[in-house]
C-alpha positions in Angstrom: 23.8 -15.3 -12.9 21.3 -12.7 -14.0 21.9 -11.1 -17.8 24.1 -7.9 -17.4 20.6 -5.2 -17.7 18.1 -7.9 -16.1 15.1 -6.5 -13.7 15.7 -8.2 -10.3 12.0 -8.8 -10.0 12.5 -10.8 -6.1 13.7 -7.5 -5.0 11.8 -5.2 -7.0 8.4 -6.4 -7.4 7.5 -9.5 -5.4 5.3 -9.5 -2.1 7.0 -12.4 -0.5 10.6 -12.3 -1.4 11.7 -15.9 0.3 9.1 -18.5 0.1 7.6 -20.0 3.7 10.1 -22.9 4.4 8.0 -26.2 5.6 10.5 -28.1 8.5 9.8 -31.6 7.8 7.2 -32.9 5.5 5.0 -30.3 3.8 1.3 -30.4 4.6 -1.6 -29.1 2.6 -1.3 -26.3 4.9 2.3 -25.1 3.4 1.3 -26.3 0.1 -1.9 -23.5 -0.5 0.5 -21.0 1.3 3.2 -21.6 -1.1 0.7 -21.0 -4.1 -0.8 -17.9 -2.4 3.0 -16.6 -2.0 3.5 -17.8 -6.0 0.3 -15.8 -7.1 1.0 -13.0 -5.2 4.6 -13.0 -6.8 3.8 -13.7 -10.4 0.8 -11.4 -10.5 3.5 -8.4 -10.4 5.4 -9.4 -13.0 4.1 -7.1 -15.7 2.8 -9.2 -18.6 0.8 -8.7 -21.6 -0.8 -12.4 -21.9 -4.5 -13.1 -20.8 -5.4 -9.9 -20.8 -2.3 -8.1 -19.2 -4.1 -7.6 -16.0 -2.9 -10.6 -13.9 0.7 -10.5 -14.8 2.0 -14.2 -14.9 -0.7 -15.7 -12.2 -1.7 -17.7 -15.3 1.4 -19.7 -14.8 0.0 -20.9 -11.3 -3.1 -21.1 -12.4 -4.6 -23.8 -14.6 -7.0 -22.5 -17.4 -10.1 -23.3 -16.0 -9.1 -20.8 -12.9 -7.7 -18.1 -14.7 -10.9 -18.4 -16.7 -12.3 -17.2 -13.4 -10.8 -14.1 -13.2 -10.4 -13.0 -16.8 -12.1 -13.4 -20.0 -9.0 -13.6 -21.9 -7.0 -17.2 -22.0 -3.8 -17.2 -20.5 -2.0 -18.8 -23.4 1.7 -20.3 -22.2 4.2 -18.9 -23.8 6.4 -22.2 -25.7 10.2 -21.0 -25.6 11.2 -21.8 -29.0 13.6 -25.1 -30.3 17.7 -24.0 -30.1 18.6 -21.5 -32.8 20.1 -23.4 -35.8 22.1 -21.1 -38.3 22.8 -23.2 -41.2 26.5 -23.3 -42.4 25.9 -21.8 -45.8 23.5 -18.6 -44.4 25.2 -15.6 -45.3 25.9 -12.8 -42.3 22.3 -10.8 -43.1 20.7 -14.3 -42.8 22.3 -15.0 -39.7 21.1 -11.8 -37.7 18.2 -12.1 -38.6 17.5 -15.4 -37.8 19.3 -14.5 -34.5 17.3 -11.6 -33.9 13.9 -13.5 -34.8 15.0 -16.3 -32.5 15.8 -13.8 -29.4 12.0 -12.1 -30.1 11.0 -15.6 -29.8 12.4 -16.2 -26.7 12.4 -12.5 -24.9 9.3 -12.6 -21.7 6.3 -10.3 -22.9 7.0 -7.4 -21.4 5.1 -4.9 -22.2 
């Protein structure tokens, strides 16, 4: 279930809302088609990583492939570890830790 206020990129941005289906065992052509569809969809999601021109396409490409289309490397975001608030934290410290965690774990939308 999507969070309240979350953008539904599948319906608003993606070129391919439903990826192609392979009937039976997938073959190379299926994988190539899926990669093209995933790249097209990922590039439609705004992101500042990798210079910001290609959205999240850097999640589909290897670092070497992405370097062919951008001089700015796409550094994959790392989800932060679980939020831990010490039991002795004040309300202010707790709020500060929670806010920092939410910022660190949010997507890079402009």
